[in-house]
Residue frames as qw, qx, qy, qz and C-alpha x, y, z in Angstrom:
[[0.000, 0.890, 0.457, 0.000, 0.00, 0.00, 0.00],
 [0.229, 0.847, -0.089, 0.471, 1.06, 3.63, 0.13],
 [0.703, -0.196, -0.390, 0.561, 3.94, 4.50, 2.45],
 [0.242, -0.359, -0.180, 0.883, 4.01, 8.31, 2.46],
 [0.182, 0.768, 0.570, 0.227, 1.16, 10.70, 1.63],
 [0.246, -0.022, -0.024, 0.969, 1.88, 14.34, 0.83],
 [0.028, -0.754, -0.655, 0.049, -1.00, 16.61, 1.91],
 [0.221, 0.244, 0.065, 0.942, -0.81, 20.21, 0.60],
 [0.188, -0.749, -0.599, 0.213, -2.77, 22.66, 2.77],
 [0.241, 0.474, 0.082, 0.843, -3.33, 26.42, 2.60],
 [0.030, -0.054, -0.538, 0.841, -5.05, 27.02, 5.94],
 [0.499, -0.053, -0.163, -0.850, -8.60, 26.98, 4.56],
 [0.650, -0.008, 0.618, -0.442, -11.48, 24.76, 5.63],
 [0.828, 0.459, -0.035, -0.319, -12.10, 23.67, 2.05],
 [0.410, 0.592, -0.692, 0.048, -8.50, 22.52, 1.68],
 [0.295, -0.317, 0.805, -0.406, -9.05, 20.42, 4.80],
 [0.849, 0.122, 0.054, -0.511, -11.76, 18.34, 3.10],
 [0.661, 0.407, -0.630, -0.013, -8.99, 15.94, 2.20],
 [0.129, -0.501, 0.725, -0.455, -8.19, 15.11, 5.82],
 [0.808, -0.107, 0.397, -0.421, -10.87, 12.44, 6.55],
 [0.902, 0.396, -0.157, -0.069, -9.59, 10.47, 3.57],
 [0.346, 0.621, -0.614, 0.343, -5.97, 10.83, 4.66],
 [0.452, -0.413, 0.609, -0.505, -6.87, 9.70, 8.17],
 [0.930, 0.077, 0.187, -0.308, -8.67, 6.63, 6.87],
 [0.794, 0.499, -0.328, 0.111, -5.79, 5.60, 4.64],
 [0.121, 0.625, -0.629, 0.447, -3.20, 6.28, 7.33],
 [0.638, -0.324, 0.511, -0.476, -5.07, 4.25, 9.92],
 [0.955, 0.176, 0.109, -0.212, -5.60, 1.29, 7.62],
 [0.861, 0.414, -0.146, 0.258, -2.09, 1.10, 6.17],
 [0.657, -0.605, 0.006, 0.450, 0.14, 2.83, 8.77],
 [0.561, 0.582, 0.162, 0.566, 1.23, 5.34, 6.15],
 [0.377, -0.368, -0.168, 0.833, 3.32, 8.40, 7.00],
 [0.190, 0.869, 0.437, 0.137, 1.68, 11.78, 6.39],
 [0.414, -0.091, 0.016, 0.905, 3.49, 14.98, 5.37],
 [0.086, 0.882, 0.424, -0.188, 1.49, 18.17, 5.92],
 [0.525, 0.057, 0.293, 0.797, 2.82, 20.60, 3.34],
 [0.138, 0.915, 0.315, -0.210, 2.35, 24.32, 2.82],
 [0.582, 0.285, 0.210, 0.732, 3.95, 26.80, 0.45],
 [0.152, -0.797, -0.213, 0.544, 4.72, 30.43, 1.27],
 [0.476, 0.874, 0.043, 0.089, 5.19, 33.23, -1.26],
 [0.757, -0.281, 0.140, 0.573, 8.82, 33.78, -2.12],
 [0.093, 0.858, -0.261, -0.432, 11.15, 36.49, -3.32],
 [0.764, 0.565, -0.291, -0.112, 13.02, 35.54, -6.51],
 [0.288, 0.576, -0.719, 0.262, 16.09, 34.62, -4.48],
 [0.686, -0.362, 0.444, -0.449, 14.26, 32.47, -1.96],
 [0.015, 0.307, -0.946, -0.101, 15.21, 28.83, -1.69],
 [0.459, -0.108, -0.757, -0.452, 13.15, 25.76, -2.04],
 [0.721, -0.492, -0.343, -0.347, 11.97, 24.34, 1.29],
 [0.056, 0.397, -0.760, 0.512, 12.64, 23.52, 4.89],
 [0.655, -0.314, -0.656, -0.208, 11.16, 20.79, 7.03],
 [0.488, -0.682, 0.226, -0.495, 10.11, 20.82, 10.65],
 [0.782, -0.383, 0.487, -0.072, 11.53, 17.35, 11.16],
 [0.755, -0.040, 0.544, 0.363, 14.44, 15.62, 9.43],
 [0.359, 0.829, -0.061, -0.425, 13.72, 17.20, 6.02],
 [0.604, -0.174, 0.655, 0.420, 15.63, 14.61, 4.04],
 [0.451, 0.401, 0.604, 0.521, 16.15, 15.83, 0.51],
 [0.040, 0.950, 0.305, 0.046, 15.13, 19.41, 1.28],
 [0.563, 0.377, -0.094, 0.730, 17.68, 22.07, 0.40],
 [0.331, -0.650, -0.345, 0.591, 18.43, 24.52, 3.26],
 [0.307, 0.551, 0.324, 0.705, 17.82, 28.07, 2.08],
 [0.057, -0.150, -0.278, 0.947, 17.54, 31.66, 3.10],
 [0.160, -0.518, -0.712, -0.447, 13.84, 32.38, 3.40],
 [0.285, -0.511, 0.061, -0.809, 11.35, 34.67, 5.03],
 [0.189, -0.105, 0.797, -0.564, 10.13, 33.92, 8.52],
 [0.141, -0.327, -0.897, -0.260, 7.23, 31.46, 8.30],
 [0.395, -0.457, -0.170, -0.778, 3.78, 32.94, 8.80],
 [0.124, -0.191, 0.786, -0.575, 3.00, 32.40, 12.48],
 [0.702, 0.103, 0.237, -0.664, -0.66, 31.73, 11.83],
 [0.810, 0.322, -0.420, -0.253, 0.15, 29.04, 9.28],
 [0.287, 0.358, -0.823, 0.333, 2.75, 27.54, 11.59],
 [0.392, -0.085, 0.635, -0.660, 0.16, 27.29, 14.35],
 [0.796, 0.237, -0.048, -0.554, -2.30, 25.80, 11.88],
 [0.677, 0.356, -0.643, -0.038, 0.15, 23.09, 10.80],
 [0.017, 0.283, -0.809, 0.515, 1.05, 22.38, 14.43],
 [0.605, 0.022, 0.418, -0.677, -2.62, 21.91, 15.27],
 [0.831, 0.308, -0.253, -0.388, -3.22, 19.64, 12.27],
 [0.503, 0.383, -0.757, 0.167, -0.14, 17.55, 13.01],
 [0.196, -0.214, 0.738, -0.610, -1.08, 17.23, 16.68],
 [0.764, 0.107, 0.159, -0.617, -4.54, 16.04, 15.67],
 [0.805, 0.335, -0.463, -0.160, -3.05, 13.31, 13.49],
 [0.258, 0.384, -0.792, 0.400, -0.52, 12.33, 16.14],
 [0.473, -0.151, 0.547, -0.674, -3.31, 11.97, 18.69],
 [0.880, 0.203, 0.009, -0.430, -4.90, 9.45, 16.31],
 [0.795, -0.272, 0.511, 0.180, -1.69, 7.44, 16.20],
 [0.719, 0.647, 0.161, 0.193, -0.61, 8.71, 12.77],
 [0.621, -0.291, 0.159, 0.710, 3.02, 9.55, 11.98],
 [0.291, 0.904, 0.290, 0.117, 2.77, 13.19, 10.82],
 [0.545, -0.188, 0.098, 0.811, 5.48, 15.56, 9.60],
 [0.183, 0.920, 0.240, -0.252, 5.16, 19.30, 8.84],
 [0.573, 0.007, 0.335, 0.748, 7.00, 20.91, 5.95],
 [0.185, 0.886, 0.173, -0.388, 7.01, 24.53, 4.80],
 [0.628, 0.186, 0.411, 0.634, 8.27, 25.35, 1.31],
 [0.043, 0.727, 0.018, -0.685, 8.86, 28.65, -0.46],
 [0.105, -0.205, 0.668, 0.708, 8.06, 29.27, -4.12],
 [0.532, 0.047, -0.425, -0.731, 5.51, 28.26, -6.71],
 [0.694, -0.196, 0.494, -0.485, 2.97, 25.96, -5.00],
 [0.944, 0.267, 0.006, -0.195, 2.59, 23.35, -7.74],
 [0.576, 0.600, -0.512, 0.215, 6.33, 23.21, -8.44],
 [0.166, -0.518, 0.688, -0.481, 7.17, 22.84, -4.74],
 [0.836, -0.079, 0.351, -0.415, 4.58, 20.10, -4.24],
 [0.908, 0.391, -0.144, -0.048, 5.92, 18.11, -7.19],
 [0.370, 0.646, -0.580, 0.331, 9.56, 18.65, -6.23],
 [0.400, -0.448, 0.642, -0.476, 9.06, 17.56, -2.64],
 [0.919, 0.053, 0.227, -0.318, 7.08, 14.48, -3.64],
 [0.808, 0.506, -0.292, 0.070, 9.79, 13.43, -6.09],
 [0.258, 0.622, -0.606, 0.423, 12.72, 14.00, -3.72],
 [0.304, -0.360, 0.666, -0.579, 11.20, 12.48, -0.61],
 [0.106, 0.003, -0.992, -0.069, 9.58, 9.27, -1.79],
 [0.488, 0.225, 0.420, -0.731, 5.94, 10.31, -1.52],
 [0.094, 0.068, 0.913, 0.390, 3.75, 7.80, -3.36],
 [0.010, -0.693, -0.695, -0.193, 0.42, 9.63, -3.08],
 [0.043, 0.063, -0.112, 0.991, -0.56, 13.30, -3.12],
 [0.111, -0.626, -0.772, 0.012, -3.90, 14.06, -1.47],
 [0.101, -0.171, -0.090, 0.976, -5.33, 17.53, -1.93],
 [0.320, 0.648, 0.547, -0.422, -8.55, 19.48, -2.29],
 [0.427, 0.475, 0.500, 0.584, -9.67, 20.83, -5.65],
 [0.048, -0.850, -0.181, -0.492, -10.47, 24.12, -3.93],
 [0.530, -0.097, -0.457, 0.708, -8.80, 26.27, -1.34],
 [0.104, -0.356, -0.349, 0.861, -9.11, 29.77, 0.05],
 [0.336, 0.278, -0.172, -0.883, -11.06, 31.06, -2.95],
 [0.340, 0.130, 0.931, -0.025, -13.41, 28.10, -3.07],
 [0.470, 0.638, 0.427, -0.435, -16.28, 29.95, -4.75],
 [0.525, 0.787, -0.172, -0.275, -14.21, 30.62, -7.86],
 [0.957, 0.113, 0.013, 0.267, -11.75, 27.71, -7.93],
 [0.048, -0.968, 0.243, -0.032, -9.01, 29.88, -6.54],
 [0.006, -0.737, 0.676, -0.008, -5.42, 29.18, -5.55],
 [0.509, -0.230, 0.824, -0.090, -5.73, 25.56, -4.47],
 [0.775, 0.471, 0.361, -0.216, -7.95, 24.77, -7.46],
 [0.528, 0.794, -0.291, -0.073, -5.40, 26.00, -9.98],
 [0.167, -0.610, 0.770, -0.084, -2.59, 24.30, -8.06],
 [0.707, 0.024, 0.683, -0.179, -4.48, 20.99, -8.11],
 [0.738, 0.648, 0.070, -0.171, -4.98, 21.33, -11.86],
 [0.296, 0.790, -0.536, 0.006, -1.25, 21.83, -12.39],
 [0.383, -0.424, 0.803, -0.168, -0.29, 18.96, -10.07],
 [0.796, 0.224, 0.517, -0.223, -2.73, 16.51, -11.66],
 [0.673, 0.718, -0.100, -0.146, -1.48, 17.32, -15.16],
 [0.426, 0.717, -0.526, 0.163, 2.21, 16.78, -14.43],
 [0.536, -0.559, 0.568, -0.279, 2.61, 14.63, -11.31],
 [0.476, 0.290, -0.825, -0.092, 4.44, 11.32, -11.59],
 [0.025, 0.035, 0.865, -0.500, 2.76, 10.44, -8.28],
 [0.179, -0.540, -0.770, -0.289, -0.94, 9.45, -8.14],
 [0.092, -0.156, 0.219, -0.959, -3.16, 12.29, -6.93],
 [0.128, -0.545, -0.821, 0.109, -6.26, 11.87, -4.76],
 [0.039, -0.208, -0.085, -0.974, -8.22, 15.02, -5.60],
 [0.090, -0.459, -0.813, 0.347, -11.04, 15.76, -3.21],
 [0.046, -0.532, -0.409, -0.740, -14.05, 17.87, -4.16],
 [0.175, -0.325, 0.299, -0.880, -15.97, 20.28, -1.95],
 [0.751, -0.315, -0.307, -0.493, -18.78, 17.82, -1.23],
 [0.630, -0.005, -0.679, 0.377, -16.45, 16.09, 1.22],
 [0.112, -0.264, 0.377, -0.881, -17.47, 18.87, 3.61],
 [0.729, -0.172, -0.045, -0.661, -20.82, 17.08, 3.71],
 [0.692, -0.327, 0.609, -0.206, -19.15, 13.82, 4.70],
 [0.901, 0.423, -0.031, -0.093, -18.45, 12.25, 1.32],
 [0.012, 0.745, -0.665, 0.037, -15.14, 10.61, 2.08],
 [0.547, 0.240, -0.801, -0.042, -13.44, 7.24, 2.32],
 [0.072, -0.135, 0.799, -0.581, -14.45, 6.82, 5.95],
 [0.293, 0.305, 0.843, -0.332, -17.58, 4.79, 5.28],
 [0.451, 0.614, 0.177, -0.624, -19.40, 7.04, 2.79],
 [0.447, 0.551, -0.560, -0.428, -17.57, 5.79, -0.31],
 [0.793, -0.089, 0.574, -0.183, -18.43, 2.20, -1.19],
 [0.816, 0.415, 0.360, 0.179, -17.54, 1.95, -4.88],
 [0.228, -0.563, 0.398, 0.687, -14.72, 2.98, -7.22],
 [0.696, 0.661, 0.245, -0.138, -15.78, 3.80, -10.78],
 [0.458, -0.423, 0.536, 0.569, -12.97, 3.10, -13.26],
 [0.613, 0.712, 0.026, -0.342, -13.49, 4.54, -16.76],
 [0.547, -0.266, 0.667, 0.430, -11.61, 2.50, -19.38],
 [0.527, 0.653, -0.133, -0.528, -11.30, 2.92, -23.14],
 [0.966, 0.247, 0.070, 0.012, -9.58, -0.34, -24.01],
 [0.477, 0.727, -0.391, 0.302, -6.03, 1.03, -23.99],
 [0.759, -0.117, -0.463, 0.443, -3.12, -0.13, -21.84],
 [0.203, 0.273, -0.271, 0.900, -2.45, 3.41, -20.67],
 [0.534, -0.472, -0.115, -0.692, -5.98, 3.70, -19.31],
 [0.878, -0.291, -0.377, -0.048, -5.35, 0.54, -17.30],
 [0.444, 0.330, -0.523, 0.648, -2.36, 1.95, -15.40],
 [0.394, -0.463, 0.241, -0.757, -4.83, 3.06, -12.75],
 [0.844, -0.203, -0.404, -0.288, -5.86, -0.53, -11.99],
 [0.617, 0.021, -0.628, 0.474, -3.05, -1.45, -9.54],
 [0.029, -0.165, 0.378, -0.910, -4.02, 1.57, -7.44],
 [0.669, -0.214, -0.190, -0.686, -7.68, 0.60, -7.66],
 [0.788, -0.088, -0.607, 0.042, -6.78, -2.88, -6.45],
 [0.338, 0.110, -0.582, 0.731, -4.96, -1.42, -3.45],
 [0.310, -0.156, 0.217, -0.912, -7.88, 0.77, -2.40],
 [0.750, -0.139, -0.382, -0.521, -10.48, -1.90, -3.06],
 [0.727, -0.076, -0.648, 0.216, -8.69, -4.45, -0.89],
 [0.242, 0.109, -0.508, 0.820, -7.75, -2.01, 1.84],
 [0.291, 0.032, 0.281, -0.914, -11.19, -0.45, 2.22],
 [0.301, 0.293, 0.904, -0.087, -13.44, -3.30, 0.97],
 [0.344, 0.523, -0.011, -0.780, -14.75, -1.26, -1.96],
 [0.721, 0.434, 0.540, 0.036, -16.65, -2.51, -5.00],
 [0.190, -0.357, 0.472, 0.784, -15.04, -1.76, -8.37],
 [0.581, 0.652, 0.420, -0.247, -17.26, -0.59, -11.23],
 [0.392, -0.155, 0.557, 0.715, -15.57, -0.84, -14.63],
 [0.387, 0.751, 0.347, -0.406, -17.16, 1.68, -17.00],
 [0.366, -0.046, 0.555, 0.745, -16.73, 2.07, -20.73],
 [0.360, 0.684, 0.244, -0.585, -18.44, 4.80, -22.74],
 [0.521, 0.241, 0.650, 0.499, -19.00, 4.03, -26.41],
 [0.129, 0.638, 0.021, -0.759, -19.04, 7.19, -28.47],
 [0.580, 0.439, 0.646, 0.234, -20.85, 6.96, -31.81],
 [0.029, -0.303, 0.285, 0.909, -20.67, 9.19, -34.89],
 [0.438, 0.469, 0.735, -0.218, -24.32, 9.33, -36.05],
 [0.411, 0.827, 0.076, -0.375, -23.82, 11.58, -39.09],
 [0.665, 0.092, 0.443, 0.595, -22.20, 11.34, -42.51],
 [0.051, 0.669, -0.060, -0.739, -21.33, 14.39, -44.58],
 [0.635, 0.536, 0.520, 0.200, -22.81, 14.58, -48.07],
 [0.452, 0.411, 0.232, 0.757, -22.14, 17.18, -50.72],
 [0.070, -0.575, -0.079, -0.811, -24.20, 19.87, -49.05],
 [0.578, -0.539, 0.155, -0.594, -25.49, 18.61, -45.73],
 [0.175, -0.300, 0.895, -0.280, -25.11, 16.10, -42.95],
 [0.701, -0.041, -0.518, -0.488, -26.95, 12.84, -43.57],
 [0.641, -0.410, 0.504, -0.409, -28.19, 10.73, -40.63],
 [0.405, 0.296, -0.855, -0.133, -26.96, 7.14, -40.61],
 [0.888, -0.319, -0.140, -0.299, -28.52, 3.97, -39.31],
 [0.135, 0.618, -0.707, 0.317, -25.96, 3.09, -36.64],
 [0.859, -0.318, 0.129, -0.380, -27.82, 0.18, -35.08],
 [0.960, 0.133, -0.183, 0.168, -25.39, -2.50, -36.27],
 [0.404, 0.553, -0.405, 0.606, -22.37, -0.35, -35.41],
 [0.425, -0.583, 0.315, -0.616, -23.78, 0.33, -31.97],
 [0.956, -0.218, 0.043, -0.191, -24.38, -3.35, -31.26],
 [0.842, 0.307, -0.268, 0.353, -20.87, -4.26, -32.43],
 [0.173, 0.593, -0.403, 0.676, -19.20, -1.58, -30.33],
 [0.636, -0.505, 0.240, -0.532, -21.27, -2.49, -27.30],
 [0.995, -0.057, -0.086, -0.012, -20.40, -6.17, -27.66],
 [0.653, 0.427, -0.347, 0.520, -16.71, -5.34, -27.99],
 [0.136, -0.615, 0.360, -0.689, -16.87, -3.09, -24.92],
 [0.830, -0.384, 0.129, -0.384, -18.67, -5.73, -22.85],
 [0.953, 0.118, -0.202, 0.191, -16.15, -8.40, -23.84],
 [0.412, 0.533, -0.382, 0.632, -13.23, -6.14, -22.95],
 [0.377, -0.572, 0.327, -0.651, -14.66, -5.15, -19.57],
 [0.949, -0.229, -0.027, -0.214, -15.47, -8.78, -18.76],
 [0.811, 0.279, -0.333, 0.391, -11.82, -9.67, -19.36],
 [0.120, 0.528, -0.410, 0.733, -10.62, -6.92, -17.01],
 [0.663, -0.458, 0.148, -0.574, -13.26, -7.82, -14.42],
 [0.968, -0.052, -0.244, 0.009, -12.10, -11.44, -14.45],
 [0.551, 0.372, -0.449, 0.597, -8.59, -10.32, -13.50],
 [0.207, -0.479, 0.353, -0.776, -9.96, -8.39, -10.53],
 [0.842, -0.300, 0.009, -0.448, -12.37, -11.06, -9.29],
 [0.868, 0.143, -0.423, 0.215, -9.51, -13.56, -9.42],
 [0.326, 0.288, -0.499, 0.749, -7.92, -11.37, -6.74],
 [0.273, -0.519, -0.753, 0.299, -11.08, -11.50, -4.59],
 [0.023, 0.207, 0.075, -0.975, -12.18, -7.99, -5.54],
 [0.361, 0.600, 0.673, -0.239, -15.91, -7.40, -5.96],
 [0.076, -0.291, 0.423, 0.855, -16.44, -6.07, -9.47],
 [0.505, 0.599, 0.610, -0.115, -19.17, -5.24, -11.98],
 [0.314, -0.013, 0.459, 0.831, -19.23, -3.65, -15.43],
 [0.306, 0.749, 0.402, -0.429, -21.23, -0.92, -17.14],
 [0.371, 0.136, 0.518, 0.759, -21.37, 0.13, -20.81],
 [0.175, 0.759, 0.364, -0.511, -22.86, 3.50, -21.75],
 [0.502, 0.464, 0.450, 0.575, -23.27, 5.47, -24.97],
 [0.003, -0.975, -0.219, -0.032, -22.51, 9.15, -25.46],
 [0.251, 0.807, -0.335, 0.416, -19.90, 11.76, -24.65],
 [0.685, -0.010, -0.632, 0.363, -17.38, 10.12, -22.26],
 [0.164, 0.108, -0.499, 0.844, -16.91, 12.83, -19.62],
 [0.486, -0.213, -0.023, -0.847, -20.63, 13.69, -19.56],
 [0.825, -0.168, -0.463, -0.276, -21.71, 10.08, -19.12],
 [0.583, 0.018, -0.635, 0.506, -19.09, 9.41, -16.47],
 [0.048, -0.163, 0.352, -0.920, -20.11, 12.49, -14.49],
 [0.644, -0.203, -0.142, -0.724, -23.81, 11.64, -14.73],
 [0.796, -0.089, -0.599, -0.030, -23.18, 8.01, -13.74],
 [0.460, -0.016, -0.600, 0.655, -21.14, 8.91, -10.67],
 [0.129, -0.199, 0.174, -0.956, -23.29, 11.91, -9.81],
 [0.654, -0.310, -0.377, -0.578, -26.47, 9.88, -9.46],
 [0.819, -0.343, -0.439, 0.139, -25.02, 8.05, -6.46],
 [0.220, -0.896, 0.238, -0.304, -23.60, 9.48, -3.24],
 [0.786, -0.490, 0.375, 0.041, -21.28, 6.58, -2.48],
 [0.866, 0.359, 0.155, 0.312, -18.93, 6.53, -5.49],
 [0.223, -0.774, 0.328, 0.493, -15.47, 7.84, -6.26],
 [0.761, 0.644, -0.065, -0.050, -13.59, 7.83, -9.58],
 [0.577, -0.504, 0.491, 0.414, -10.18, 6.41, -10.49],
 [0.671, 0.722, 0.169, -0.014, -8.87, 7.44, -13.90],
 [0.661, -0.090, 0.268, 0.695, -5.76, 7.72, -16.03],
 [0.068, 0.753, 0.036, -0.653, -4.98, 11.16, -17.41],
 [0.301, 0.548, -0.541, -0.563, -3.86, 9.97, -20.86],
 [0.683, 0.070, 0.724, -0.062, -5.04, 7.11, -23.00],
 [0.730, 0.608, 0.304, -0.068, -5.49, 5.77, -26.52],
 [0.625, 0.745, -0.059, 0.226, -3.12, 7.84, -28.65],
 [0.735, -0.231, -0.134, 0.624, -0.50, 8.80, -26.10],
 [0.209, 0.538, 0.089, 0.812, -0.86, 12.43, -27.12],
 [0.161, -0.151, -0.585, 0.781, -0.99, 14.56, -23.95],
 [0.276, 0.321, 0.378, -0.824, -4.44, 15.62, -22.76],
 [0.450, 0.112, -0.564, -0.683, -6.34, 13.64, -25.39],
 [0.635, -0.226, -0.683, -0.281, -9.38, 11.38, -24.93],
 [0.665, -0.542, -0.488, 0.162, -9.14, 10.14, -21.32],
 [0.425, -0.038, -0.219, 0.878, -6.74, 13.00, -20.59],
 [0.185, -0.267, -0.124, -0.938, -9.36, 15.59, -21.38],
 [0.636, -0.451, -0.549, -0.301, -12.01, 13.37, -19.80],
 [0.604, -0.312, -0.507, 0.530, -10.04, 13.39, -16.54],
 [0.133, 0.075, -0.092, 0.984, -9.84, 17.18, -16.65],
 [0.414, -0.345, -0.338, -0.771, -13.59, 17.50, -17.17],
 [0.681, -0.408, -0.608, -0.008, -14.39, 15.00, -14.43],
 [0.477, -0.215, -0.432, 0.735, -12.24, 16.76, -11.85],
 [0.038, -0.093, -0.023, -0.995, -13.81, 20.10, -12.77],
 [0.512, -0.274, -0.412, -0.702, -17.39, 18.78, -12.82],
 [0.747, -0.363, -0.555, -0.042, -17.55, 16.25, -9.99],
 [0.206, -0.679, 0.427, -0.561, -17.33, 17.34, -6.39],
 [0.951, -0.284, 0.056, -0.111, -16.30, 13.94, -5.13],
 [0.549, -0.569, 0.546, 0.277, -13.09, 11.93, -4.82],
 [0.785, 0.603, -0.125, -0.065, -11.00, 11.33, -7.92],
 [0.678, -0.453, 0.462, 0.349, -7.85, 9.21, -7.92],
 [0.580, 0.797, -0.110, -0.130, -5.85, 10.38, -10.92],
 [0.736, -0.336, 0.458, 0.370, -2.85, 8.48, -12.26],
 [0.407, 0.806, -0.281, -0.325, -0.60, 9.73, -15.06],
 [0.968, 0.145, 0.096, 0.179, 1.04, 6.99, -17.15],
 [0.347, -0.763, 0.386, 0.385, 4.84, 7.29, -17.07]]
């Protein structure tokens, strides 16, 4: 399972929506937790300093840490420690997304857990833009937590299923080992979902001409069902409860509507699939899902 979770915080309540999920994972797998915050920097400021050990962090000349944020991190770390969780506090200086990614890479973090919104929650402010940047470029899986976690939608009992959108490509399947980990650790059902997108029009000389796509639709649906059944068999062989769903339409819209109709689902998705071209197909689908769903999304970028 995961060994070290990096948790970026900015002092806001919305950024804290990630904490119930971190606590659940830490309790179940004895994972170490790093509470991480980034302060504004002058151009000459260095990279980071840690409150404990700080292996891999470059000592640097930096401004005095904000006392309010220091107290906030102390309080958060003490809360985790009281629950028996190994918690470390780290303050970095610089660009938030860059510092998060650099620390995770240098210090062996194997999961980043962060909210999709922060101080400016009503307009997807600082933490939202930082999460976008981290998800797009992180070599480490990211557990992005939407604002509905404030209402209790978290891994601690409320989430019972993981929806895994697949498009038939190997790169889309890179998320599966992480899905297996979570499913076994938290006794979650896995729902394998494939969205078949049809092209119902042909272009004539002067206008679009509707096509009879019945046969095409049946063939694509059969292929999708066969593919998902093969993947499901691999999971059930590992004693993971699994079911499959095939839908028709625009991928991100169907995924969002499928997950949104239930209050006990999270999503696990690869950021790139099919062609390997950055931010195409499942890449753009992942972007749209994170922006549209206020629930948990485990996002994995193929390396």
